[in-house]
N, C-alpha and C positions, 0 to 999 in steps of 0.2 A: 504494498500499500504506499502510495507517495503522500505528500503533505495534503492536507484538506484545504480545501477552497472556502468552506462553509461548515460553521460549530452549531449544532442544536445541543443545548444544553439538556432538555428532557424529553423523555417521549411523548409527553402531552403538548407541547410545543408546535404551534403552527407556523412559525417564522423560524430561520436561522440567521447567524452573523457572518458575514463577508470577513476572511479574515486574509485576504491577500491584497496588493495593489493591484489596480487597473484592470479589475474584473470584466471582461468585454462579453457582450450579448453572445449567444451560441456556445459558450462555453460549457463543457460538460463538467460540472462541479462533483468532486468528491466531497461529498457531507458526512461529518464524524458525529454521533451522537456522545456526547462525552458522559453521560450517565453509565454506559456500559461498553463504551468503545466501539460499538455496531457502526456500520457505514451503509452510506447509499448513495448512488448518482441523481442528480438533478440538472437540468438545462438551464442556464441562465438565460431569461427572455430580453434582458436590458443590461446596458452597463451599469454597474454599481460600486460605488464607492466602498473603501475598506471601512469596517465598523458599522456599517448600514445593513439592514435585513432584506431577506428574501423570502416569499411567501413558499411555505411547503404545499400548499394546496391552494384551490381557487378560494376567495376570501369576498364577501358580500357586504354591502352596508350594513351597518350593525353588528356584524360579527364581531366577538371580542377575539383582541390578538394575545396570544399567550407564548410569554418567553420566559425562561427560568422556571417553567410551570407555572407562572404567576400571570393575572390579568395584567397587560399594560395598556391597555385602550381599547379604541374600538375602530373598526374602519367605516370611513365615510365617503369612499369610492371603490369601484370595483377593483381587485387585483387579481390577476392570474397567477396559478400555480407558477414559480420562476421569475416573479415580476419583484420590483423594487418595493419595498414598504418604509415609509419616512413620513415627514409630516405632512405631506402633499396628501396622503390618503390614509394617515392612522392618526386621531386625536386621543387626548386622555379624557377618562370619564369624568375628571375632578370637575370640569367647569366647560 
């Protein structure tokens, strides 16, 4: 196994975090679930900066985003599997 492109912290998560610089659309990403060190492949559908999130499945407005096994906000704009999740389509539930 090579170096991962995406880390998923918990099996319940529906997003992972990009851990490489310059991730380009079309990249077949090696994704590692840190809870159990298992892995899977996922295609990046967009260029995504390091530290940003990618959807592990299709997400619709109102869906809860889970990272670290915890609720981190809600989707406000449709996001397809393999697409960038950030402030343009994810909002906090706090306000």
